[in-house]
N, C-alpha and C positions, 0 to 999 in steps of 0.2 A: 703582546701580553706576558708579562713573566710570568714560569711558573716553576714553586719551590715545592721538595717534596722534602715530608716527616724522615726521620728517622725508620719508623716504621714502615712507610710505604719504599725506600729503598731497599730494606732487608729482605721485603714480600716479595719485591720485585726481581732481586738476586739468588732468591730461591727457586724459580720458575723458569721452563723450556723457553729458549731465544725467540719459540712463535708465539708464545704466551706473553711474553713481554713485550713484544711489538705488537700486538694486540691492543693490548693494556694501553702504552704511551702514544700510539695512535690515536685511540677513542680518546684521552687525556687532551691530547693536541687537538685535537678536531672539537672542543667543547666551546662555543654554546649549542653545537649538533648533539644529537644522541638522547637515550633514556633518561633526562635529568629529570627529578622531581626533589622540592623543597622538604626537606626533614621537619618532622611533628613533633612538639615539646623539646626542641635542641635546634641550634646555630646550623646554618649549613646547606649542603644539596649533598642527593648522590646521585652517581651516574653508573646503571647497569651494564655491566658487559659479560653478557652470557652468566655463566655461575660465579661472579664476580661483582665486588662493588669497590665504588670508590668514594671516602666521605672528604667532601671537598669546599671551603669557602672561596669567596672572592671581595677582596679589598681594593678597590680601585680600579687599576691596571693590575693586580698580585692576584693570581691561582694561588692556593697554598693547599699542597693536596694532603689532608690529614692523616688518612688510615686508608690502605687498599686490604681486602680480605676474601675468604669465601662467604657467599650470600647470607650463612646463617651465623656465621661468628661476627659479623665486620660491628652489628648494630650492639653487641655486650659489652 
């Protein structure tokens, strides 16, 4: 499975400490395992990693990471 990151997702990860980066990337690489739910009212899914949320969509064999942010900000 190929994973593609948006510019926003790369920027968010680059600003985090190395332990948090590793935690988020490991959770993304472990998809479809983890706390995943389909988004209501829009396309895509969300992955919960503690206080962080990853919004992603799947197109065949490509996983596109659209947004990574804190839980209160990611849905805005």
